[in-house]
C-alpha positions in Angstrom: 50.6 -41.4 -18.9 49.5 -37.7 -17.7 45.5 -37.4 -16.8 43.9 -34.7 -18.9 42.2 -32.2 -16.5 38.3 -31.0 -17.6 37.7 -27.6 -16.3 34.2 -27.2 -16.2 32.9 -23.5 -16.5 30.3 -22.9 -13.4 27.4 -20.0 -15.1 27.4 -16.8 -12.6 24.8 -16.4 -10.2 23.3 -13.1 -11.3 22.3 -11.4 -7.6 19.5 -9.4 -7.4 19.6 -5.5 -6.6 18.9 -5.1 -2.9 15.6 -3.7 -1.8 16.2 -0.4 -1.3 17.2 0.4 -4.6 14.3 -1.5 -6.0 12.4 0.9 -4.1 14.2 4.5 -5.2 13.6 3.0 -9.0 10.0 2.2 -8.1 9.3 5.6 -6.9 11.8 7.6 -9.9 9.5 5.8 -12.1 6.6 6.8 -10.3 7.5 10.8 -10.3 7.8 10.4 -13.9 4.4 9.0 -14.8 3.3 12.1 -12.5 5.3 14.4 -14.2 3.8 12.9 -17.8 0.3 12.8 -16.6 0.4 16.6 -15.7 2.1 17.6 -18.6 -0.8 15.9 -20.6 -3.3 17.7 -18.4 -1.7 21.0 -19.0 -2.1 20.3 -22.8 -5.8 19.1 -22.5 -6.7 22.2 -20.2 -4.9 24.8 -21.7 -7.1 25.6 -24.6 -10.2 26.1 -22.1 -8.3 28.6 -20.0 -6.7 30.4 -22.6 -10.1 30.7 -24.0 -11.2 32.5 -20.5 -7.8 34.1 -19.9 -5.9 35.2 -23.1 -2.8 36.7 -21.1 -1.6 33.2 -19.6 1.3 31.2 -21.4 1.3 27.8 -21.8 4.2 28.1 -19.6 2.8 29.8 -17.2 -0.3 27.0 -17.3 2.0 24.4 -16.6 3.6 25.8 -13.8 0.3 26.3 -12.0 -0.2 22.9 -12.9 2.6 21.3 -11.3 2.4 23.5 -8.3 -1.0 22.6 -7.7 0.3 18.8 -7.7 3.1 19.8 -5.3 1.0 21.3 -2.6 -1.1 17.9 -2.4 0.5 15.1 -0.5 1.4 12.3 -2.0 0.3 9.0 -1.9 2.4 6.0 -0.4 2.3 2.4 -1.6 
């Protein structure tokens, strides 16, 4: 009589991404958060600037905020 062979399927082990990839993803998240913060800051501060400088468009205002943020050194974690 033949013996039955019972195959067992082993679960696949998940391999974490390389540490360099995690670092890149973290940087991307931080950059996206900075852009969101800058946009919200521009929304909040534009009415006051428009009252003082009526010729300034929102586009000009937000561009100046992003330019000011880029001129300050970035924090390293």
